[in-house]
C-alpha positions, 0 to 999 in steps of 0.5 A: 581559490582551491579552499573555497572550491573544496568548501563549496563541494563539501557543502553540496555533498553535505546537503545532498547527504541530508536530503538523501537521508530525509527522503529515506525517513519520509519514505519509511514514514509513508510506508508505515502510515499506508500500512496503518491506513490499509488496516483501518480501511479493512476494519471499516469495510468489515464493520460496514458489511457486518452492519448491513448484514444485521440490518436484514438486507436481502441475501445475495442471489446465486448470480451475485454469490458466483460473482463474489466467489470469482472475485475472491478467487481472483484476489487470492492470486494478486499481490503488490509488486515492488513498484506498487502495481498488482501482479498476478501470481501463478496458481499453486499446483 
């Protein structure tokens, strides 16, 4: 009876260890994949913007330029926190 209990507990511990290690591997793979996807997405957006500029579209008006400047300025103060949410960093003195 005691031997069977030890075997069952050992099996559950082994299974738990396997699941824990598997989750760590999946997390690492997802992190790498998301970084790669982020880089590819940035390249595509840049290519689309360059293609639009080459097509001779109208230049942005002053109000649009001001808004783009504000958004770019705001994005420089944001970074992703540990939980993946955007966190605003204080401005540098």
